[in-house]
N, C-alpha and C positions, 0 to 999 in steps of 0.2 A: 600419425593420427591427424585427420583433417581439422581445420579450424573450427568448423561448426560442431564437431564432436567435443572438442576441448571446451567450447563455449557452453555446451549443454552441461558439462561437469561443473563449470564455474557457476552457472545459474543455480544448480543444485546446492552448492556450498554457500553461495551468497544468501540465497533465500532461506537456507538453514540458519544462517546467522541472524537474519531478520526475524525468524521464528523465535529465537532466543530473546531478541531485544524488544520487539513490538508487543506481543501478547504477554510476555512474562515480566517485563519491566514494571507494569502496574502491580502485578501480583507480588513481585519481590519488594517493591516499596511498601505495599500493604503489610507484608510480613515484617518489615522493619518498623512498623508502627505509624506510618503516615496515614492521614485521613483521606477520603475520596477527593476532597477539595484540594488538599496538598498534592495528591497524585495528579490531579488535573492541572495544577499549576506547573508541575515539572514537565509533563508531557506537552502541555500547551506552549510553554517556553521553548521546548524542543522544536515545535512547529515554526516558531519565529526563526530559530537557528537554521532550519531547513530552507526557509524562504530565502535566506541570505546565502547559504553555502552552496546550494545547487547551481544557481546561475554563476556564482564565483568560480567554482571548479570547472564548470562548463566553459567559461571564458578562458581560464588558464589552459584547459585542454585545447581550445581552438588556437590560442596564441602559440602554444608549444607544438602544435600539430601532432599530438600523440594521445592516444587513449590508454595504451598499455602501461606507460610509465606513471600516469596519473592514478590509474587503478591500483597499481602496485604500492604507491606512496600512501594512498587513502586506506588500503586494506591493512598495511603494516601498522599504521598509527591507530586505526580503529580497533584492531585486535588488542593492542597494548592497553588502551584506555577501557576497553570492554572488560578486560580481566580485572582492572582496578575497580570498575563500577560494581561488579558483583562480588567484591571482596570487602567493601567498607560498610560501616554502620552509621557514621555521622551524617546528619542531614545535609549539611553544607557540602561535604565531599560527594555525597550522592548526587546532588544537583550539579556540581562542577563536572564530575565525570560523565554524567548523563548528557550534558550539553556538549562535551567533547566528542562523545560517541555520535551524537546527532550530526556534529560538524563534519566528521570524517567518514561515517558509515553511509548516511543517507544520500550523499552525492553520487555514490557508486551506482545507484539504481537508474537514474536517467542516462548516465554514460553507458551502462550495460545494455539498457533497452535500445538505445541508439545503435549500439554494436549488434544487438540481436536482429534488428530490422535490416541493417546493412549486410550482414553476413547471410541472412536468410535469402535476401534478394539476389546476392551474388551466387549462392549455392542453388538457387531456384527451388527452395523449399519454403514451406509456410512458416511464418513467425511463430505460430502456435506450437509447431513441432519442437522448437527450441525452448520456448517459454514454459512448455509442459514440465520440463525438468526443474524449473524454479518452483512450480506448484508442488511437485513431488518432494523436493527438499524441504519446503516449508511444512508440508504435511508430516513427514517422517520425523523431523527434528522437533516439531510441536509435541508429538506423542512421546518421544524419547525424553525430552526435557522435563515433562511433567513427572515422570517416574524418577529421573535423576534427582530432581529437587526433593522429592519425597524420601528417597532412600539414602542419599548422600549429603543432603543439606543444601541450602540456598547458594552457598558460596561455590559449590561444584559447577554451577552454570558458567562461571568465569573461565574455568579450565576448558570446558567444552567449546566455549566461544573462541578461545585461542587456538584450539585444535583445528576447528573449521577454518579459521583465518589462515593458519599456516598451510593447510592443504590448498586453500585458494591461492595463496602466494606462489606455491609450487606450480599450479596450473598456469598462472599468468606468466611466469618465467618461461614456460614452454610455448606460449602463444606468440605468433608474429605480431609486430606492431601494426596498428591500423589507424592512419591519420584521420582525424575527424573532419567532416565536411560541413558540419553545422555552423551556423552563424551565431555570434553572441547576441543576447537580447539587448537591443538599443531602445532609447526613448522614442526615437522616430519610428522604428519598426513596430514597437508595441502600440503606439498611437494609431498607426495605419491598420494594424491587425484588429484592434478593438473597435475601429470606426465602422466596421461591417455589422449591421444590425442582426443578421442571421447568426453570425459568429458569437456576438454578445449574448443573444438569447440562449444559444446552446451552452455557453459557459455558465450562465445563470442556472440552467437546468442541472448541469454537472455539480455545481456548488450546492444546490438545494439537496440533491440526492447523496452527495458525499458526506455531508455533516452527520446525518444519522448513522451512516455506515461507519464513520470514524468513531462516533460515540460508542457504538457497539464493540468495535475493535479494542477500544481503550478500557471499557468497564465490564466486558463480558467475564473475564477472569475474576475480577473483583466480585461480580454478582454471583458467580458460581460458588466462590468461597463463602459469601454471605449466606447463601442458601444451605451451607453445610457441606459443600463438595470439597474434595481434596485437590491437591495440585495435579494428581494423576488425571482427574476429570477435566481440569483446565487444559491439560495437554491433549486429552482425547477430543475435546471440543474443537480446538484449532486444527487437530489432525483431520477430523471429519470435514471441517470447512475447507481446508486446503486440498485434501485428497479428492473432494468432489469437483474441484476445479480442473483436475488433470484431464478428464475425458472431454470437458468443454473446450479447453485450449487445443487439445489434440485434434478435435473435429471442427475447429473454427473454419476451415476451408469449406466445410459442408453446410453449416448453418448460417454463416455470415453472408448476406446478400447485398450486392451493390445497390444503393438507392433505398434500402429498407432499414437503414441504421437507426433512424429516429423512432420508428415503430418498435424495433428490438430494444432500444434504450428505455422506452416508456414501459414496455412489458417487464423489463428487469426492475424498473422502479416500483412497479406494482408488486412484484415478488419481494422486494425489500420491505414494503409495507406489511405484506402477509407474514413474513418471517418475524418481524419485530412485534407485530400485534399478537401473534401466537406466543412469543417469548414472554409477553407481559402477564400471561395467565398461568404460566408454568411455575410450580413451586418445588418440583423434584429436580435437583441438579442433573441427574442422569438423563431425564427426558429433555432438558435444555441442551444437553450435549448432542442428542440425536437431531434436534431442530437445526443444528448447524449444517446439516446436509443440504439445506435449502440454499446454501452459499452457491451451489452450482447454477442456480437460476438467477443469481444476483450479480455479484462483483465481476466474475470473468466475462459474462455476457455484456454487462454494462460497459466495462472498461475497454474491451476489445472493439465493440461497436462504436464507442466514443472516439477511439483513435482513428478508425477507418472513416467515420463521419467527418472528423476534423480534417483529415487529409483530402477528403473529397471537396469540402467547401472552401478551404483556404488555398490561396494561390501558392504555387510551388515555391516561390521565393520566401514565403512566410511560414513554411511548414516547420522549420526548426524552432522558430519563435512560438508557434502554436503548440508544439509538443511540450516545450518547456513550461508554457503557461498552464497547459492541461495538467501536467505533473504537479506543479506548484499549487494549483487550485485543489486537486484531489487529495494530495498528501501533505500539503503545507498549510494553506489558509484555512481549509476546512478542519484540519487537525487542531489548529489553535482554538477556533471557536468551539469545536466539539469537546476539547479537553477542559477548557475553562468553564463553559456552560454546562457540560456534562458532569464535571466535578461538583459544581454548585447544585445541579438538579438531583444528582444521586445522593448528595448529602442532605438535601432539604426534603426530598420525597421518598416514598417507598420504592422498592425495586420495580413493582408493578406499575406505579405511576410514571417512573422514569421511562420504561419501555413503551408506555402509551403515548408519551410525548414524542419519543423517537419515531414511533410508527406514524404519528400524525404528520410529522415533517416529511416522511417518506410518501405519505398520501398526497401531500401538497406538491411534491415533485412529480408524482404520477399525473395529477391534474394539469400541471404546467406542461408536461410532455404532451398530453392530449391536445392542449391548446395550440402548441407549436405544430402538431400534426395537422390540425384543422387549418391553421393559417397557411402553412406550406402548401397544402392541397388546394386552398382557395387561390393562391398565387399562380399555381400551375394551371388551374382552370381558366383564369383571366388571360394568362399568356397564350 
């Protein structure tokens, strides 16, 4: 079996594990009696851990010149702590094990994405053709997990988490090693990277748009449960969201155009606003599940276009730094603010008011994207 085929299977299994962890951790914590603000505290602190651990393991991977061995170590330890996380009831232990899973599970993502791009380029296939299997894994495991929690209890998630981890370990053992070519983030490199005004404006746009997206990711399951929905509906919601991404990733070679990334990003930001504004007015949890199909017009388009835009405007020598910063911004820093602020807002406001605030932030991102489009077009006219 060729490397890119094995990598597709690993994408499926890893994103399946993320489907158990990201959307269902808040639901699991709520079932254990934690309030929305306490859930936001746990997830937000996990964001802090992610900011530290992703560059750390990236640096270790660079120094040891191996991705395979680092992935193997991270997956083994993450699987172990994931089992304990979904097996305990004590608040302190929940927080400790959640932080440990964040520490060992989340760094797998940027390492794997780097491997996805490298392997796709070497095999002369599109990145989306590999990443599609990650979306498929996230979709199917989201659906399955909701039913498993309902029929077998919350603790059964831990067993499923370990099963996916063990299968992932078996795939990694069969994969040839691939030395990383990325450079670790340095203070000098980061300063040079951020000194570019166009790059800085782009990162601000990503940040504005990622905060409401992360708020929704964190509290969608909690909101569905608040509206009277079951864990099966929570699973269905994330299934619809993730499965809608599959065709978008698979056809990225067709719709993603060089030089049109900022326009595509702004359109995706507009659909983020539409999605969350509609969510604010829905009181039927089943209808809210169907709204998640709008995911196909938001995250996969936004993030894929953002990566290509970043690679186009950043010098080659700073691409590794840029990719790390983008990942930390979208999944780390924004997650911290989204979780802390989102937990406070969801606790203090009604569900409708919460989503109106979330949609307002997305609208601000859309407006900022339009401003950048006008500014960039004006610069080209002057030149």
